[in-house]
mmCIF file as Biopython writes it, N, C-alpha, C and O atoms, coordinates in Angstrom:
data_model
#
loop_
_atom_site.group_PDB
_atom_site.id
_atom_site.type_symbol
_atom_site.label_atom_id
_atom_site.label_alt_id
_atom_site.label_comp_id
_atom_site.label_asym_id
_atom_site.label_entity_id
_atom_site.label_seq_id
_atom_site.pdbx_PDB_ins_code
_atom_site.Cartn_x
_atom_site.Cartn_y
_atom_site.Cartn_z
_atom_site.occupancy
_atom_site.B_iso_or_equiv
_atom_site.auth_seq_id
_atom_site.auth_asym_id
_atom_site.pdbx_PDB_model_num
ATOM 1   N N  . ALA A ? 1  ? -15.440 282.101 19.318 1.0 0.0 1  A 1 
ATOM 2   C CA . ALA A ? 1  ? -15.177 280.841 18.621 1.0 0.0 1  A 1 
ATOM 3   C C  . ALA A ? 1  ? -15.597 279.647 19.481 1.0 0.0 1  A 1 
ATOM 4   O O  . ALA A ? 1  ? -16.129 278.661 18.971 1.0 0.0 1  A 1 
ATOM 5   N N  . ASP A ? 2  ? -15.354 279.748 20.785 1.0 0.0 2  A 1 
ATOM 6   C CA . ASP A ? 2  ? -15.762 278.664 21.685 1.0 0.0 2  A 1 
ATOM 7   C C  . ASP A ? 2  ? -17.271 278.461 21.651 1.0 0.0 2  A 1 
ATOM 8   O O  . ASP A ? 2  ? -17.773 277.337 21.670 1.0 0.0 2  A 1 
ATOM 9   N N  . GLU A ? 3  ? -17.981 279.596 21.602 1.0 0.0 3  A 1 
ATOM 10  C CA . GLU A ? 3  ? -19.440 279.541 21.578 1.0 0.0 3  A 1 
ATOM 11  C C  . GLU A ? 3  ? -19.927 278.820 20.319 1.0 0.0 3  A 1 
ATOM 12  O O  . GLU A ? 3  ? -20.852 278.010 20.375 1.0 0.0 3  A 1 
ATOM 13  N N  . ILE A ? 4  ? -19.301 279.119 19.201 1.0 0.0 4  A 1 
ATOM 14  C CA . ILE A ? 4  ? -19.680 278.483 17.929 1.0 0.0 4  A 1 
ATOM 15  C C  . ILE A ? 4  ? -19.400 276.988 17.991 1.0 0.0 4  A 1 
ATOM 16  O O  . ILE A ? 4  ? -20.222 276.182 17.556 1.0 0.0 4  A 1 
ATOM 17  N N  . GLN A ? 5  ? -18.248 276.617 18.526 1.0 0.0 5  A 1 
ATOM 18  C CA . GLN A ? 5  ? -17.907 275.193 18.669 1.0 0.0 5  A 1 
ATOM 19  C C  . GLN A ? 5  ? -18.942 274.474 19.535 1.0 0.0 5  A 1 
ATOM 20  O O  . GLN A ? 5  ? -19.379 273.366 19.226 1.0 0.0 5  A 1 
ATOM 21  N N  . GLN A ? 6  ? -19.320 275.140 20.629 1.0 0.0 6  A 1 
ATOM 22  C CA . GLN A ? 6  ? -20.305 274.559 21.545 1.0 0.0 6  A 1 
ATOM 23  C C  . GLN A ? 6  ? -21.651 274.373 20.834 1.0 0.0 6  A 1 
ATOM 24  O O  . GLN A ? 6  ? -22.304 273.340 20.981 1.0 0.0 6  A 1 
ATOM 25  N N  . LEU A ? 7  ? -22.050 275.383 20.066 1.0 0.0 7  A 1 
ATOM 26  C CA . LEU A ? 7  ? -23.308 275.295 19.319 1.0 0.0 7  A 1 
ATOM 27  C C  . LEU A ? 7  ? -23.263 274.167 18.297 1.0 0.0 7  A 1 
ATOM 28  O O  . LEU A ? 7  ? -24.239 273.437 18.125 1.0 0.0 7  A 1 
ATOM 29  N N  . LYS A ? 8  ? -22.127 274.029 17.622 1.0 0.0 8  A 1 
ATOM 30  C CA . LYS A ? 8  ? -21.986 272.953 16.630 1.0 0.0 8  A 1 
ATOM 31  C C  . LYS A ? 8  ? -22.106 271.590 17.300 1.0 0.0 8  A 1 
ATOM 32  O O  . LYS A ? 8  ? -22.746 270.679 16.775 1.0 0.0 8  A 1 
ATOM 33  N N  . LYS A ? 9  ? -21.480 271.465 18.471 1.0 0.0 9  A 1 
ATOM 34  C CA . LYS A ? 9  ? -21.532 270.206 19.214 1.0 0.0 9  A 1 
ATOM 35  C C  . LYS A ? 9  ? -22.969 269.888 19.636 1.0 0.0 9  A 1 
ATOM 36  O O  . LYS A ? 9  ? -23.443 268.761 19.490 1.0 0.0 9  A 1 
ATOM 37  N N  . THR A ? 10 ? -23.645 270.910 20.160 1.0 0.0 10 A 1 
ATOM 38  C CA . THR A ? 10 ? -25.030 270.737 20.600 1.0 0.0 10 A 1 
ATOM 39  C C  . THR A ? 10 ? -25.925 270.365 19.421 1.0 0.0 10 A 1 
ATOM 40  O O  . THR A ? 10 ? -26.775 269.482 19.532 1.0 0.0 10 A 1 
ATOM 41  N N  . THR A ? 11 ? -25.729 271.039 18.302 1.0 0.0 11 A 1 
ATOM 42  C CA . THR A ? 11 ? -26.518 270.754 17.104 1.0 0.0 11 A 1 
ATOM 43  C C  . THR A ? 11 ? -26.302 269.316 16.650 1.0 0.0 11 A 1 
ATOM 44  O O  . THR A ? 11 ? -27.257 268.612 16.321 1.0 0.0 11 A 1 
ATOM 45  N N  . GLY A ? 12 ? -25.052 268.887 16.633 1.0 0.0 12 A 1 
ATOM 46  C CA . GLY A ? 12 ? -24.734 267.516 16.239 1.0 0.0 12 A 1 
ATOM 47  C C  . GLY A ? 12 ? -25.381 266.505 17.168 1.0 0.0 12 A 1 
ATOM 48  O O  . GLY A ? 12 ? -25.909 265.482 16.731 1.0 0.0 12 A 1 
ATOM 49  N N  . SER A ? 13 ? -25.333 266.808 18.451 1.0 0.0 13 A 1 
ATOM 50  C CA . SER A ? 13 ? -25.921 265.925 19.450 1.0 0.0 13 A 1 
ATOM 51  C C  . SER A ? 13 ? -27.435 265.842 19.274 1.0 0.0 13 A 1 
ATOM 52  O O  . SER A ? 13 ? -28.014 264.758 19.350 1.0 0.0 13 A 1 
ATOM 53  N N  . LEU A ? 14 ? -28.067 266.974 19.041 1.0 0.0 14 A 1 
ATOM 54  C CA . LEU A ? 14 ? -29.519 266.995 18.821 1.0 0.0 14 A 1 
ATOM 55  C C  . LEU A ? 14 ? -29.892 266.227 17.559 1.0 0.0 14 A 1 
ATOM 56  O O  . LEU A ? 14 ? -30.898 265.519 17.526 1.0 0.0 14 A 1 
ATOM 57  N N  . ARG A ? 15 ? -29.078 266.372 16.529 1.0 0.0 15 A 1 
ATOM 58  C CA . ARG A ? 15 ? -29.335 265.656 15.276 1.0 0.0 15 A 1 
ATOM 59  C C  . ARG A ? 15 ? -29.277 264.146 15.511 1.0 0.0 15 A 1 
ATOM 60  O O  . ARG A ? 15 ? -30.120 263.398 15.015 1.0 0.0 15 A 1 
ATOM 61  N N  . ASP A ? 16 ? -28.273 263.709 16.272 1.0 0.0 16 A 1 
ATOM 62  C CA . ASP A ? 16 ? -28.152 262.279 16.596 1.0 0.0 16 A 1 
ATOM 63  C C  . ASP A ? 16 ? -29.374 261.781 17.362 1.0 0.0 16 A 1 
ATOM 64  O O  . ASP A ? 16 ? -29.904 260.708 17.075 1.0 0.0 16 A 1 
ATOM 65  N N  . GLU A ? 17 ? -29.815 262.575 18.343 1.0 0.0 17 A 1 
ATOM 66  C CA . GLU A ? 17 ? -30.993 262.188 19.126 1.0 0.0 17 A 1 
ATOM 67  C C  . GLU A ? 17 ? -32.226 262.092 18.242 1.0 0.0 17 A 1 
ATOM 68  O O  . GLU A ? 17 ? -33.026 261.166 18.374 1.0 0.0 17 A 1 
ATOM 69  N N  . LEU A ? 18 ? -32.372 263.050 17.344 1.0 0.0 18 A 1 
ATOM 70  C CA . LEU A ? 18 ? -33.521 263.060 16.436 1.0 0.0 18 A 1 
ATOM 71  C C  . LEU A ? 18 ? -33.511 261.828 15.538 1.0 0.0 18 A 1 
ATOM 72  O O  . LEU A ? 18 ? -34.539 261.174 15.360 1.0 0.0 18 A 1 
ATOM 73  N N  . GLU A ? 19 ? -32.356 261.517 14.977 1.0 0.0 19 A 1 
ATOM 74  C CA . GLU A ? 19 ? -32.244 260.336 14.111 1.0 0.0 19 A 1 
ATOM 75  C C  . GLU A ? 19 ? -32.579 259.067 14.877 1.0 0.0 19 A 1 
ATOM 76  O O  . GLU A ? 19 ? -33.258 258.178 14.363 1.0 0.0 19 A 1 
ATOM 77  N N  . SER A ? 20 ? -32.097 258.992 16.108 1.0 0.0 20 A 1 
ATOM 78  C CA . SER A ? 20 ? -32.373 257.832 16.943 1.0 0.0 20 A 1 
ATOM 79  C C  . SER A ? 20 ? -33.872 257.720 17.224 1.0 0.0 20 A 1 
ATOM 80  O O  . SER A ? 20 ? -34.440 256.630 17.149 1.0 0.0 20 A 1 
ATOM 81  N N  . ALA A ? 21 ? -34.504 258.837 17.543 1.0 0.0 21 A 1 
ATOM 82  C CA . ALA A ? 21 ? -35.942 258.841 17.827 1.0 0.0 21 A 1 
ATOM 83  C C  . ALA A ? 21 ? -36.733 258.451 16.583 1.0 0.0 21 A 1 
ATOM 84  O O  . ALA A ? 21 ? -37.710 257.708 16.677 1.0 0.0 21 A 1 
ATOM 85  N N  . GLN A ? 22 ? -36.316 258.949 15.412 1.0 0.0 22 A 1 
ATOM 86  C CA . GLN A ? 22 ? -37.007 258.602 14.166 1.0 0.0 22 A 1 
ATOM 87  C C  . GLN A ? 22 ? -36.876 257.112 13.875 1.0 0.0 22 A 1 
ATOM 88  O O  . GLN A ? 22 ? -37.823 256.475 13.414 1.0 0.0 22 A 1 
ATOM 89  N N  . TYR A ? 23 ? -35.704 256.566 14.144 1.0 0.0 23 A 1 
ATOM 90  C CA . TYR A ? 23 ? -35.471 255.137 13.932 1.0 0.0 23 A 1 
ATOM 91  C C  . TYR A ? 23 ? -36.374 254.315 14.856 1.0 0.0 23 A 1 
ATOM 92  O O  . TYR A ? 23 ? -36.989 253.337 14.430 1.0 0.0 23 A 1 
ATOM 93  N N  . GLN A ? 24 ? -36.444 254.724 16.123 1.0 0.0 24 A 1 
ATOM 94  C CA . GLN A ? 24 ? -37.304 254.019 17.085 1.0 0.0 24 A 1 
ATOM 95  C C  . GLN A ? 24 ? -38.762 254.094 16.659 1.0 0.0 24 A 1 
ATOM 96  O O  . GLN A ? 24 ? -39.494 253.108 16.745 1.0 0.0 24 A 1 
ATOM 97  N N  . LEU A ? 25 ? -39.179 255.269 16.199 1.0 0.0 25 A 1 
ATOM 98  C CA . LEU A ? 25 ? -40.560 255.438 15.745 1.0 0.0 25 A 1 
ATOM 99  C C  . LEU A ? 25 ? -40.857 254.497 14.589 1.0 0.0 25 A 1 
ATOM 100 O O  . LEU A ? 25 ? -41.892 253.831 14.570 1.0 0.0 25 A 1 
ATOM 101 N N  . GLU A ? 26 ? -39.948 254.445 13.627 1.0 0.0 26 A 1 
ATOM 102 C CA . GLU A ? 26 ? -40.146 253.579 12.464 1.0 0.0 26 A 1 
ATOM 103 C C  . GLU A ? 26 ? -40.236 252.113 12.891 1.0 0.0 26 A 1 
ATOM 104 O O  . GLU A ? 26 ? -41.056 251.362 12.363 1.0 0.0 26 A 1 
ATOM 105 N N  . GLU A ? 27 ? -39.400 251.708 13.839 1.0 0.0 27 A 1 
ATOM 106 C CA . GLU A ? 27 ? -39.458 250.333 14.359 1.0 0.0 27 A 1 
ATOM 107 C C  . GLU A ? 27 ? -40.818 250.039 14.977 1.0 0.0 27 A 1 
ATOM 108 O O  . GLU A ? 27 ? -41.407 248.983 14.744 1.0 0.0 27 A 1 
ATOM 109 N N  . GLU A ? 28 ? -41.308 250.992 15.770 1.0 0.0 28 A 1 
ATOM 110 C CA . GLU A ? 28 ? -42.613 250.819 16.425 1.0 0.0 28 A 1 
ATOM 111 C C  . GLU A ? 28 ? -43.736 250.751 15.393 1.0 0.0 28 A 1 
ATOM 112 O O  . GLU A ? 28 ? -44.662 249.950 15.527 1.0 0.0 28 A 1 
ATOM 113 N N  . VAL A ? 29 ? -43.650 251.587 14.371 1.0 0.0 29 A 1 
ATOM 114 C CA . VAL A ? 29 ? -44.662 251.585 13.309 1.0 0.0 29 A 1 
ATOM 115 C C  . VAL A ? 29 ? -44.685 250.222 12.623 1.0 0.0 29 A 1 
ATOM 116 O O  . VAL A ? 29 ? -45.753 249.657 12.392 1.0 0.0 29 A 1 
ATOM 117 N N  . GLN A ? 30 ? -43.495 249.694 12.297 1.0 0.0 30 A 1 
ATOM 118 C CA . GLN A ? 30 ? -43.418 248.382 11.643 1.0 0.0 30 A 1 
ATOM 119 C C  . GLN A ? 30 ? -44.006 247.294 12.537 1.0 0.0 30 A 1 
ATOM 120 O O  . GLN A ? 30 ? -44.738 246.423 12.069 1.0 0.0 30 A 1 
ATOM 121 N N  . LYS A ? 31 ? -43.680 247.353 13.827 1.0 0.0 31 A 1 
ATOM 122 C CA . LYS A ? 31 ? -44.186 246.364 14.785 1.0 0.0 31 A 1 
ATOM 123 C C  . LYS A ? 31 ? -45.715 246.417 14.848 1.0 0.0 31 A 1 
ATOM 124 O O  . LYS A ? 31 ? -46.392 245.389 14.837 1.0 0.0 31 A 1 
ATOM 125 N N  . THR A ? 32 ? -46.236 247.644 14.914 1.0 0.0 32 A 1 
ATOM 126 C CA . THR A ? 32 ? -47.689 247.830 14.995 1.0 0.0 32 A 1 
ATOM 127 C C  . THR A ? 32 ? -48.365 247.317 13.734 1.0 0.0 32 A 1 
ATOM 128 O O  . THR A ? 32 ? -49.414 246.677 13.802 1.0 0.0 32 A 1 
ATOM 129 N N  . ARG A ? 33 ? -47.762 247.598 12.579 1.0 0.0 33 A 1 
ATOM 130 C CA . ARG A ? 33 ? -48.329 247.107 11.314 1.0 0.0 33 A 1 
ATOM 131 C C  . ARG A ? 33 ? -48.419 245.589 11.316 1.0 0.0 33 A 1 
ATOM 132 O O  . ARG A ? 33 ? -49.429 245.010 10.917 1.0 0.0 33 A 1 
ATOM 133 N N  . LEU A ? 34 ? -47.350 244.959 11.769 1.0 0.0 34 A 1 
ATOM 134 C CA . LEU A ? 34 ? -47.314 243.498 11.802 1.0 0.0 34 A 1 
ATOM 135 C C  . LEU A ? 34 ? -48.389 242.956 12.744 1.0 0.0 34 A 1 
ATOM 136 O O  . LEU A ? 34 ? -49.098 242.007 12.408 1.0 0.0 34 A 1 
ATOM 137 N N  . GLN A ? 35 ? -48.503 243.562 13.918 1.0 0.0 35 A 1 
ATOM 138 C CA . GLN A ? 35 ? -49.527 243.129 14.877 1.0 0.0 35 A 1 
ATOM 139 C C  . GLN A ? 35 ? -50.922 243.299 14.285 1.0 0.0 35 A 1 
ATOM 140 O O  . GLN A ? 35 ? -51.773 242.420 14.423 1.0 0.0 35 A 1 
ATOM 141 N N  . ASN A ? 36 ? -51.152 244.430 13.626 1.0 0.0 36 A 1 
ATOM 142 C CA . ASN A ? 36 ? -52.464 244.672 13.020 1.0 0.0 36 A 1 
ATOM 143 C C  . ASN A ? 36 ? -52.756 243.647 11.938 1.0 0.0 36 A 1 
ATOM 144 O O  . ASN A ? 36 ? -53.870 243.134 11.838 1.0 0.0 36 A 1 
ATOM 145 N N  . ARG A ? 37 ? -51.747 243.354 11.131 1.0 0.0 37 A 1 
ATOM 146 C CA . ARG A ? 37 ? -51.920 242.366 10.060 1.0 0.0 37 A 1 
ATOM 147 C C  . ARG A ? 37 ? -52.288 241.004 10.648 1.0 0.0 37 A 1 
ATOM 148 O O  . ARG A ? 37 ? -53.188 240.323 10.156 1.0 0.0 37 A 1 
ATOM 149 N N  . ASN A ? 38 ? -51.576 240.621 11.710 1.0 0.0 38 A 1 
ATOM 150 C CA . ASN A ? 38 ? -51.858 239.339 12.368 1.0 0.0 38 A 1 
ATOM 151 C C  . ASN A ? 38 ? -53.258 239.327 12.959 1.0 0.0 38 A 1 
ATOM 152 O O  . ASN A ? 38 ? -53.974 238.330 12.865 1.0 0.0 38 A 1 
ATOM 153 N N  . GLU A ? 39 ? -53.642 240.443 13.568 1.0 0.0 39 A 1 
ATOM 154 C CA . GLU A ? 39 ? -54.975 240.553 14.172 1.0 0.0 39 A 1 
ATOM 155 C C  . GLU A ? 39 ? -56.054 240.432 13.091 1.0 0.0 39 A 1 
ATOM 156 O O  . GLU A ? 39 ? -57.045 239.726 13.275 1.0 0.0 39 A 1 
ATOM 157 N N  . ILE A ? 40 ? -55.861 241.113 11.981 1.0 0.0 40 A 1 
ATOM 158 C CA . ILE A ? 40 ? -56.825 241.060 10.876 1.0 0.0 40 A 1 
ATOM 159 C C  . ILE A ? 40 ? -56.929 239.639 10.339 1.0 0.0 40 A 1 
ATOM 160 O O  . ILE A ? 40 ? -58.028 239.144 10.090 1.0 0.0 40 A 1 
ATOM 161 N N  . ARG A ? 41 ? -55.781 238.983 10.159 1.0 0.0 41 A 1 
ATOM 162 C CA . ARG A ? 41 ? -55.787 237.607 9.659  1.0 0.0 41 A 1 
ATOM 163 C C  . ARG A ? 41 ? -56.571 236.710 10.617 1.0 0.0 41 A 1 
ATOM 164 O O  . ARG A ? 41 ? -57.376 235.881 10.194 1.0 0.0 41 A 1 
ATOM 165 N N  . HIS A ? 42 ? -56.323 236.890 11.903 1.0 0.0 42 A 1 
ATOM 166 C CA . HIS A ? 42 ? -57.011 236.087 12.912 1.0 0.0 42 A 1 
ATOM 167 C C  . HIS A ? 42 ? -58.527 236.326 12.860 1.0 0.0 42 A 1 
ATOM 168 O O  . HIS A ? 42 ? -59.311 235.379 12.924 1.0 0.0 42 A 1 
ATOM 169 N N  . LEU A ? 43 ? -58.928 237.581 12.744 1.0 0.0 43 A 1 
ATOM 170 C CA . LEU A ? 43 ? -60.357 237.902 12.679 1.0 0.0 43 A 1 
ATOM 171 C C  . LEU A ? 43 ? -61.000 237.299 11.434 1.0 0.0 43 A 1 
ATOM 172 O O  . LEU A ? 43 ? -62.118 236.787 11.491 1.0 0.0 43 A 1 
ATOM 173 N N  . LYS A ? 44 ? -60.293 237.361 10.314 1.0 0.0 44 A 1 
ATOM 174 C CA . LYS A ? 44 ? -60.831 236.777 9.077  1.0 0.0 44 A 1 
ATOM 175 C C  . LYS A ? 44 ? -61.007 235.269 9.221  1.0 0.0 44 A 1 
ATOM 176 O O  . LYS A ? 44 ? -61.999 234.704 8.759  1.0 0.0 44 A 1 
ATOM 177 N N  . GLN A ? 45 ? -60.041 234.627 9.863  1.0 0.0 45 A 1 
ATOM 178 C CA . GLN A ? 45 ? -60.144 233.176 10.086 1.0 0.0 45 A 1 
ATOM 179 C C  . GLN A ? 45 ? -61.344 232.858 10.975 1.0 0.0 45 A 1 
ATOM 180 O O  . GLN A ? 45 ? -62.060 231.883 10.743 1.0 0.0 45 A 1 
ATOM 181 N N  . THR A ? 46 ? -61.554 233.687 11.989 1.0 0.0 46 A 1 
ATOM 182 C CA . THR A ? 46 ? -62.696 233.491 12.881 1.0 0.0 46 A 1 
ATOM 183 C C  . THR A ? 46 ? -64.002 233.640 12.113 1.0 0.0 46 A 1 
ATOM 184 O O  . THR A ? 46 ? -64.922 232.841 12.289 1.0 0.0 46 A 1 
ATOM 185 N N  . VAL A ? 47 ? -64.088 234.649 11.269 1.0 0.0 47 A 1 
ATOM 186 C CA . VAL A ? 47 ? -65.287 234.865 10.451 1.0 0.0 47 A 1 
ATOM 187 C C  . VAL A ? 47 ? -65.537 233.652 9.563  1.0 0.0 47 A 1 
ATOM 188 O O  . VAL A ? 47 ? -66.665 233.169 9.466  1.0 0.0 47 A 1 
ATOM 189 N N  . GLU A ? 48 ? -64.480 233.163 8.916  1.0 0.0 48 A 1 
ATOM 190 C CA . GLU A ? 48 ? -64.625 231.984 8.048  1.0 0.0 48 A 1 
ATOM 191 C C  . GLU A ? 48 ? -65.141 230.783 8.833  1.0 0.0 48 A 1 
ATOM 192 O O  . GLU A ? 48 ? -66.037 230.069 8.383  1.0 0.0 48 A 1 
ATOM 193 N N  . ARG A ? 49 ? -64.563 230.571 10.010 1.0 0.0 49 A 1 
ATOM 194 C CA . ARG A ? 49 ? -64.959 229.432 10.834 1.0 0.0 49 A 1 
ATOM 195 C C  . ARG A ? 49 ? -66.430 229.546 11.238 1.0 0.0 49 A 1 
ATOM 196 O O  . ARG A ? 49 ? -67.178 228.572 11.169 1.0 0.0 49 A 1 
ATOM 197 N N  . LEU A ? 50 ? -66.833 230.743 11.659 1.0 0.0 50 A 1 
ATOM 198 C CA . LEU A ? 50 ? -68.224 230.948 12.068 1.0 0.0 50 A 1 
ATOM 199 C C  . LEU A ? 50 ? -69.174 230.767 10.885 1.0 0.0 50 A 1 
ATOM 200 O O  . LEU A ? 50 ? -70.253 230.191 11.025 1.0 0.0 50 A 1 
ATOM 201 N N  . ARG A ? 51 ? -68.762 231.265 9.722  1.0 0.0 51 A 1 
ATOM 202 C CA . ARG A ? 51 ? -69.585 231.105 8.523  1.0 0.0 51 A 1 
ATOM 203 C C  . ARG A ? 51 ? -69.769 229.620 8.203  1.0 0.0 51 A 1 
ATOM 204 O O  . ARG A ? 51 ? -70.874 229.169 7.902  1.0 0.0 51 A 1 
ATOM 205 N N  . ASP A ? 52 ? -68.667 228.872 8.273  1.0 0.0 52 A 1 
ATOM 206 C CA . ASP A ? 52 ? -68.733 227.428 8.005  1.0 0.0 52 A 1 
ATOM 207 C C  . ASP A ? 52 ? -69.665 226.735 8.995  1.0 0.0 52 A 1 
ATOM 208 O O  . ASP A ? 52 ? -70.465 225.881 8.613  1.0 0.0 52 A 1 
ATOM 209 N N  . GLU A ? 53 ? -69.554 227.110 10.277 1.0 0.0 53 A 1 
ATOM 210 C CA . GLU A ? 53 ? -70.417 226.503 11.290 1.0 0.0 53 A 1 
ATOM 211 C C  . GLU A ? 53 ? -71.890 226.797 11.008 1.0 0.0 53 A 1 
ATOM 212 O O  . GLU A ? 53 ? -72.741 225.916 11.133 1.0 0.0 53 A 1 
ATOM 213 N N  . LEU A ? 54 ? -72.181 228.033 10.629 1.0 0.0 54 A 1 
ATOM 214 C CA . LEU A ? 54 ? -73.568 228.401 10.323 1.0 0.0 54 A 1 
ATOM 215 C C  . LEU A ? 54 ? -74.087 227.628 9.121  1.0 0.0 54 A 1 
ATOM 216 O O  . LEU A ? 54 ? -75.210 227.124 9.131  1.0 0.0 54 A 1 
ATOM 217 N N  . GLU A ? 55 ? -73.261 227.540 8.087  1.0 0.0 55 A 1 
ATOM 218 C CA . GLU A ? 55 ? -73.675 226.813 6.883  1.0 0.0 55 A 1 
ATOM 219 C C  . GLU A ? 55 ? -73.913 225.343 7.199  1.0 0.0 55 A 1 
ATOM 220 O O  . GLU A ? 55 ? -74.850 224.740 6.675  1.0 0.0 55 A 1 
ATOM 221 N N  . ASP A ? 56 ? -73.080 224.767 8.047  1.0 0.0 56 A 1 
ATOM 222 C CA . ASP A ? 56 ? -73.259 223.368 8.451  1.0 0.0 56 A 1 
ATOM 223 C C  . ASP A ? 56 ? -74.588 223.186 9.176  1.0 0.0 56 A 1 
ATOM 224 O O  . ASP A ? 56 ? -75.307 222.217 8.932  1.0 0.0 56 A 1 
ATOM 225 N N  . LYS A ? 57 ? -74.912 224.122 10.069 1.0 0.0 57 A 1 
ATOM 226 C CA . LYS A ? 57 ? -76.169 224.017 10.821 1.0 0.0 57 A 1 
ATOM 227 C C  . LYS A ? 57 ? -77.370 224.115 9.887  1.0 0.0 57 A 1 
ATOM 228 O O  . LYS A ? 57 ? -78.354 223.395 10.052 1.0 0.0 57 A 1 
ATOM 229 N N  . HIS A ? 58 ? -77.284 225.010 8.908  1.0 0.0 58 A 1 
ATOM 230 C CA . HIS A ? 58 ? -78.390 225.169 7.958  1.0 0.0 58 A 1 
ATOM 231 C C  . HIS A ? 58 ? -78.525 223.956 7.053  1.0 0.0 58 A 1 
ATOM 232 O O  . HIS A ? 58 ? -79.624 223.617 6.613  1.0 0.0 58 A 1 
ATOM 233 N N  . ALA A ? 59 ? -77.420 223.317 6.782  1.0 0.0 59 A 1 
ATOM 234 C CA . ALA A ? 59 ? -77.435 222.155 5.883  1.0 0.0 59 A 1 
ATOM 235 C C  . ALA A ? 59 ? -78.074 220.941 6.554  1.0 0.0 59 A 1 
ATOM 236 O O  . ALA A ? 59 ? -78.592 220.052 5.877  1.0 0.0 59 A 1 
ATOM 237 N N  . GLN A ? 60 ? -78.036 220.909 7.868  1.0 0.0 60 A 1 
ATOM 238 C CA . GLN A ? 60 ? -78.560 219.733 8.602  1.0 0.0 60 A 1 
ATOM 239 C C  . GLN A ? 60 ? -80.080 219.665 8.561  1.0 0.0 60 A 1 
ATOM 240 O O  . GLN A ? 60 ? -80.672 218.745 9.124  1.0 0.0 60 A 1 
#
């Protein structure tokens, strides 16, 4: 019976660790998505700015 109790405790502890790790992973994924979105927005703005500069030069 002691062995079973010990196994149950260990299983519960492992489950908690797994849930914690999954939560951390999800947080990191969300953070990375946000960073990527910001990076993409920044790159698009740069492209727009460069396009405008080129069009201005051609217009002159």
